[in-house]
N, C-alpha and C positions, 0 to 999 in steps of 0.2 A: 244406523237405529237398531236393526234387529239383532246384530252383535250385542249391544249394550242391553236390550231387553233379555237376551239370552243369559246374560251374564248376571244380571240382576236376579233373575229366576232361579239360577243354580244357588246363588248366595242364599236366599230365601228357603230353598229346599235341601241344603247341604251343611250350612254353618252350624256349628253347635248352638243348641238352643240357649244355654246360659249367656254365652257370648252375643248371640244375635239379640236376644232380650236386653241386654246391658246396652247395647248400641242405641235402643230405642228408648229405653227407660230414662238415662241419666239425663239427656238433653229434654226429654218430654217432661221429666219431673221438675227441672229448673225452670222451663218455661211456664208451667203450671202454677208453681210457687210464685213467679214473677207476677202473675195475674192476681193472684191472692194478695200479694203484698200491696199491689197498686189499690186495691180496695180498702185494705186497713190502713193505709197511709192517707186517703182519701178522707176516712172517718177521724184519724188524728188531727189533720190540717182543719178539717170543718168543725171538729169540736173544740179546738182552741180558738180558732179565729171567728167562727160565727156563734156558737153555743149550741144548746140543746136543740134548739127550735131547728137548726140548720140540719142536725143528725135526723131529727123526727122528719123533716121534709124530704130528706133522701129516702129514709124508711118508705115513706109513703110511695114513692117512685119505684121501690124494689120489686114489686110485681111485673112491672114492665120489663126491667132489665133482666129478671129471671126468665121472663117468656122469650124474649128476644134471645139471649144465651142458649136456651133449650132449643129453640128454631135452629140455631147454627149448629148445636151438637146433634141434633136428630138428623138434620140432613148431611152432616159430615160423617157420621157414623153408618147411616144407612149407605151412602154412595161408596164408603171406603170398603164396607164388607162386600158389597156386589163388585165393584172394580177389582178387588183383590182376587175374587173368585174367577172373574174372568182373566185377568192376568195370570193365574195359575193353569188357565186352559188355552193360553196364548190366543186370546179374543182381546187383542189389544185397542183395536177401534171401538168396539162395545165398551170397554172401560172408559174411555175418553169420552164417549157419549153420555154414557151415566154421569160422568164428572160434570160436563156442561150442563146438562138437564138440571141437575140438583142446584148449580151455581145459579142459573137463570131463575128457577122457581124460588130460591130464597131471596133473590133480590126483589122479585115481584111482590112476594109476601111481605117483606119489611117495608118496601115503599107504600104498600097498602096500609099497613100500621103507622107509618111515620106522618102521612098527609093529615089523617084526623086530629092526631096529636098536635100537629103544629097549626092547624086552624082552629081547633077547639080546646086550647089548653087547660081553661079554667072547668069546662064541662068534664074533661078527662080527670082531672084533678079531683072533683067532687066525686066522680066514680070510684076513684081509687080511695075515699074515705077521708080526704082533707077538710079540716075545719076551716071555719071561714078566717079564723085567726093566721092559720099556717097557708092559706090560700095562696097569697102572694109570693112566697118562698116556693111553694110547690111549683107554680105557674113558671116561675124564672128557672128552676131547675130543669124542669121539662123542656123548655125552649131552649135551652142551652146544650144539653146533652143529646136530644134526638135525633139531630142530623147526623151525628157520628155512629148511631146505631147500625146502619147499612154497612159500614166499614167493619163495626164489630162482629156481625154476623158473617161477613166475608172471611174474617180471620177465624173464627170458631169452626166455620166449614173448611175451608182450604188447608188449614194446618194439618186434619187429617190426610188429606191428599198429599200434602208437601212429605209428610212422613212415609205414605206409601210408596212415593216417588222416589224415596231412597236418600231423602235430607232431613232427617229428624234434627240434625243440628242447626240447619237453617229455620226449621220450624221453632226451635228454641229461641233463636236470636229475634224472630218477629215479636215473641212476647217480652224478652228481656227488654230490648230496644223500647218498646211500646210503653214498658213500666216505667224505665228510667226517664223517658220523656215526660209521662204524666207526675214522677216525682218533682223534676224540674218546673212544669207548667204549674202545677199546684202550689208551688212556693211563689212563684214569678206572680200569678194571678190573684192568689188569694192572700199571700202576706206583703210581696212588693206592691203590686199595683193596688190592692185593698179592694178587690173586686166581690169578695164575700162569696156567696153560693153561687152566684153568676159565673164566677171565676173557676170555681171547682166544676161547675158543669161544662164549661167550654174546655177546661183543661182535660176532662174525660174524652170529650168528644174529639179532641184533636189527637190524643194519645190513641185512641180507636182507630181514627182515620191514618195514623202513621202505620200501625200494624197491617190494616187491611191493605193498605196501598203496597206494602212491602211484600205481602203474601200475593196479592194481584199480579206484581212484577214478576215474581218467581213464576207464576203460572203461564203467563203471556211470553215471557223470553228465556225463561232457564229451564223449565220442566223437561225431564229427559223422556218421560214414558206418558204422562197424563195431561199433556197440554190439551187445551180446550179446543174443540173441533166444530166446524160451521154445521150447525144442524137443517134439516130439510125441513120445510114448512106446508108439506102437502097434508092433506086430511088425514092419510093413512100414518104419517110420521107423528103427528100431532096426537092420535090415538095411542101410539107406540110410547110418545114421552108420557102422556098421563098415566099409562100402566105403569111405566119404571118408576116415576115419580112416587106414585101410591105404594109401590112395593119399597121403595126406599125409605119412605116414611113410616111404614109398617116396622120394618127392622129397628129403625133409630127411634121409633117412639119411646121406648123404655129410658132412653137418654133424655128425653124431654121431661119424661116424668120424673127421672132424678133431680132436675131442677125443681119440679114443682114439689118434690120432697122438701126441699129447703124451704120453700114458701110456705107450706103446710106447718112446718116445724117453727118459722117465725110467727106465723099468724096464731097458731094454738098456744104455742108457748107464750107469746105476749098476753094472752088472755088468762091463761092457767097462772102464770107467775103475778100477773097483776090481781087476781082474785084472792090468791093465798097470801102474798107478800107486799102487795101496793106498788107505789111507783117505784121503789127501790129495788123491788124483785124484778120489774122489767128492765130496770137499768142494768142489773147484774146478769139478767139473761141476754141482753144486749150486747154487752161485752163478750159473751161467749158466742154470740152470733156473729162476730166480726172475726172469730177464730174458726167455726165450723166449715167456712170456704176453704181453708188451707186443707182440712182432713179432706173434703170434698174433692178436691183437685188433686190431692194425693192419690186418691183411689180411682179417678179419672185418669191419672198418669200411669196406673200399674194396668187398667184395663185397654187403654189406648194403645200402649207399648206392646200389648200382647196381641190386639185385634189383627193387624196386617199379618203376622207369623201364623196365627191360628187359622184365619181366613183363606191364605194362600195355601196353606199345607191341607186344609179341608177341601179346598176346590180341586186339589191335586190327588186328594184320596189316601193321603199318607197320616193315618189316624195316630201312628205311635208320635209323630212329632207334634200333633195336635195336643196330645195327652200331656207331652213332655213339657209344652209350653204353659199348660194350664197350671202344672205342678210349680213349675218357676215362679209364676205369676202369683200363686198363692204363697208361697213362700216369701216374694217380696212384699205382699200385701200384708202378711203377718210381722215382719220386721218393721216396716213403716208404722203399722198401727201401733205396735209395741214401743216404739220410739216416741211417737208424739203423745201417747197415753203416759209415759214416764215424764216428760216435760210438763203435762198438767198436773201430774200428782206432786212432783218435786218442787215446781216452780210456780205456784199458783199467785203467789205475792207478786213476783216479778212479772209475770204475765197481765195482771189486773192493772198495775201501776203505770203500764204504758198508756192506759186510756184515762184513768182517773186518780185522784189523789187518795190517800188513806183516810181521810176525814169524811169522805163521803159516806153516805148510808148504805150505798149499795156495794160498797168495797168488801166488808167482812161476809157479805152474801155470795159474793162472787168467789171469794177466797176459799170459802167453804164448799161451793158448789162444783168449783173446776175438777178436783179429783173422782167426783162423783160421776160428772158426765164424761170424763175421760174413759170410764169403764165401757164406753159404747165404741171406741174409736176402731179397735181391732176388727170387731164385727162389722162397723160401718164399711172399713175399707174392703173385707173379705167379701161382702155382699156386693159392692159396686164391681170387684172384679169378676165374680161368678155370673153376674146378670151382663156384664160385657162379654164375656166368655158365651153365653147363651146366644147374644146377638151376632158373634162373630161365626158362629155355626148355624146362622139362619134358624134357631130355634124361637121364633118370635113369642109364641105363647108362654113358655115359662119366664122368658125375660120380662114379660109385660106384667105377669101375675106376680112376680118377686118384686118388681119395681112398685107395682101397686100395694102390694103387702106392706112394705117397708115405709111407704109415703103417705099411706092413708088408713089401710084396714087394720093395722097394727098399731101405729103410731098415734093416733087420736086417742084409742081406747087406753093405751098405756098412760097418756097424760090425765086421763079421767080417772082410771082407777087406783095408779100408783100413790098420789097424793091422799086420796081417800084412807089408803091402807099404811101408807108410812108419812103422811105429812109433808114437810117441806123437803125432807130428803128424798121423797118420793118423786117429786117433780123433777128434781136434777137426775133421777135414774130411769125416768120414763124412756129417753131416747135409749138407753142402753137395753132395756126391756125389749123394746121394739125390734131393735137391731139383732139382739140373741135370738128372738123368736125367728125372725126371717131366715137367719143363719141356719137354725135348727130345721125349717121347712126345706131350705135348699139342700142340705145334708141329706135329709130324708128322700128327697126327689131323686138325686144322683145316685143313692143307694138302690134306690128301686129300678132306676135305669141300667146299672151295671149288673144287677143281679139275676 
């Protein structure tokens, strides 16, 4: 075991940064895109088989989905950073302890969230804003997908650890297999069996279970460095665990806030688009919201690919490799952002036609808006990359501040001011303004730090 650990440490500390980043990035990107595709395909199946009410019911449940995903990302990012630094300092037992503590804590939290939803689905649905007309559908979806959320948290958390353990391709296949299973299960349960929204919910739960179980199997039976370890349950050990978990949550909090940004974008955007453009505007924005998770996941892929390299070399004190990794990650962020933006600028009709027909009132609004919202994507991905970098080197305060800036402090005012100044065009540009201003703040901060 020690020889293998030494070998892995040498790879992270000596292999060329572009090559090392590429080994992490390509499988991580494919895995992330698989998850985004799963969400979009869910929407396509439900939209065609159940109708607008089905999509509305799912959208009402979105805050729970985002909080759960954010929990997994928070714990995964936090424990991965801490474990990376421990590994760089050859404290492998401490790294295993941190991973185990994070896994147990995340499981306890998601169970505490699942039980009330399963016991009081109608009350939870009303708290989420469901109307009485949509209540049966929202209740149906909550009861169907919530049992799978524990596995979803496991997957979100453990994929960080699996990549850190030196198996980014295995992490990719966890996502890919889960996404493929979801597509088949959606077709089987929604179309073939005719189970409607209940079928969509169960399909999502089962696909999450598949991904979570695969990740759990790896951790228990195939992990080379970070296999879970038996924890002590003395008073002193429990206090030590609480301290460790608190620190991991602090480091990973900006990842949770990234998910909250998507929730704020959907909530505020729906209100503003509805106010200025009516239901057709909400529909056009809703189509854009099916694509923004792709952009979010691409940014996460860049940040998560850089994280183990940055954290390991930060822990070993090699600042030149840390800075080199940041440069490579930023180049990847710029390239990915430019590619996605070009697709939205050049192919807006084709992207919108995947969800609605051209006769819908929302169609021309979305086609006009897609090139405008595309201006945000380069800055969107760069900001996620920089926030991930600050996480990786334990700069918790700037990571949280910039996550809060792009998620609330700049986004909400942009949605208020931009339409007042530029009308309907300003609404589509609000996200771009928020992300551009955040990038400017990050550049200013990093300039001051290096001067």
